[in-house]
C-alpha positions as CSV (number, residue, x, y, z in Angstrom):
1,M,79.5,-123.6,-79.0
2,Y,77.4,-122.9,-82.1
3,E,74.7,-125.4,-80.9
4,F,74.7,-123.7,-77.5
5,C,74.2,-120.3,-79.1
6,Q,71.5,-121.5,-81.4
7,N,69.6,-123.3,-78.7
8,F,69.9,-120.5,-76.2
9,S,68.8,-117.9,-78.8
10,R,65.8,-120.0,-79.9
11,K,64.8,-120.6,-76.4
12,N,64.7,-116.9,-75.8
13,G,63.2,-116.0,-79.2
14,W,66.3,-114.1,-80.2
15,T,67.4,-113.6,-83.8
16,Q,71.0,-113.2,-84.9
17,E,70.4,-109.4,-84.9
18,T,69.1,-109.4,-81.4
19,L,72.0,-111.5,-80.1
20,A,74.4,-109.2,-82.0
21,E,72.8,-106.2,-80.3
22,L,73.0,-107.8,-76.8
23,T,76.6,-108.8,-77.2
24,G,77.9,-105.8,-79.0
25,L,79.1,-108.0,-81.8
26,S,78.3,-107.8,-85.5
27,T,75.6,-110.0,-87.1
28,R,78.4,-111.4,-89.3
29,T,80.3,-112.6,-86.2
30,I,77.1,-114.2,-84.8
31,Y,76.6,-115.9,-88.1
32,R,80.2,-117.2,-88.0
33,V,79.7,-118.4,-84.4
34,E,76.5,-120.3,-85.3
35,K,78.2,-121.7,-88.4
36,G,80.9,-123.2,-86.1
37,D,83.8,-121.0,-87.3
38,R,86.7,-120.2,-84.9
39,V,86.2,-117.0,-82.9
40,G,88.4,-114.8,-80.7
41,L,88.5,-114.5,-76.9
42,E,86.5,-111.2,-77.1
43,T,83.7,-113.0,-78.8
44,W,83.7,-115.8,-76.3
45,A,83.6,-113.3,-73.5
46,A,80.7,-111.3,-75.0
47,L,78.6,-114.4,-75.5
48,A,79.4,-115.8,-72.1
49,A,78.3,-112.5,-70.5
50,V,75.0,-112.5,-72.4
51,F,74.3,-116.2,-71.7
52,Q,75.5,-115.8,-68.1
53,V,77.8,-118.8,-68.2
54,S,81.6,-119.1,-68.1
55,I,83.7,-119.2,-71.2
56,A,84.8,-122.7,-70.2
57,T,81.1,-123.8,-70.3
58,L,80.8,-122.4,-73.8
59,Q,84.0,-124.2,-74.9
60,Q,82.9,-127.6,-73.7
61,P,81.6,-129.9,-76.5
62,P,77.9,-130.7,-76.3
63,V,77.2,-133.9,-74.3
64,E,75.4,-135.4,-77.4
65,D,78.7,-135.2,-79.4
66,E,80.5,-137.1,-76.6
67,V,77.9,-139.8,-76.6
68,H,77.8,-140.1,-80.4
69,S,81.6,-140.4,-80.5
70,M,81.5,-143.3,-78.0
71,I,79.0,-145.4,-80.1
72,T,80.9,-148.3,-81.7
73,P,79.7,-150.2,-84.8
74,E,78.6,-153.1,-82.5
75,I,76.5,-150.7,-80.5
76,K,74.9,-149.3,-83.7
77,T,74.1,-152.8,-84.9
78,A,72.6,-153.6,-81.5
79,L,70.5,-150.4,-81.5
80,K,69.1,-151.2,-85.0
81,K,68.2,-154.7,-83.8
82,V,66.5,-153.3,-80.7
83,R,64.6,-150.7,-82.7
84,R,63.4,-153.4,-85.1
85,I,62.2,-155.6,-82.2
86,R,60.5,-152.5,-80.6
87,D,58.8,-151.7,-83.9
88,F,57.6,-155.3,-84.2
89,Y,56.0,-155.2,-80.7
90,I,54.4,-151.8,-81.4
91,Q,52.8,-153.2,-84.6
92,L,51.7,-156.4,-82.8
93,S,50.1,-154.3,-80.0
94,I,48.2,-152.2,-82.5
95,Y,47.1,-155.4,-84.3
96,V,45.8,-156.9,-81.0
97,V,44.0,-153.8,-79.9
98,I,42.3,-153.4,-83.3
99,N,41.2,-157.0,-83.3
100,L,39.9,-156.8,-79.8
101,L,37.9,-153.7,-80.7
102,L,36.5,-155.4,-83.8
103,L,35.6,-158.5,-81.8
104,N,33.8,-156.4,-79.2
105,K,32.0,-154.6,-81.9
106,K,30.6,-157.9,-83.3
107,L,29.4,-159.0,-79.9
């Protein structure tokens, strides 16, 4: 929930004080929410009302966390290998383009 609050607040340009004012909660409570501390049902309800989402939506873990938890060591190794190969081809492409430009400049 804390990521949802931070992202939503940033998107709307809200400070902790603004969010506290809109929800009727204290800035200390908003700080605790953004830090990831446990909060009560009243806090969930106030935030859900301001964000115009259900409490259940706020309580769902972010999709990114789900994806990261599914990544096995084998997948991490494969990702590193793919990134190295990608980086190689990027560097190769840059090398080819620069050499073609230099070749055209000489002609």
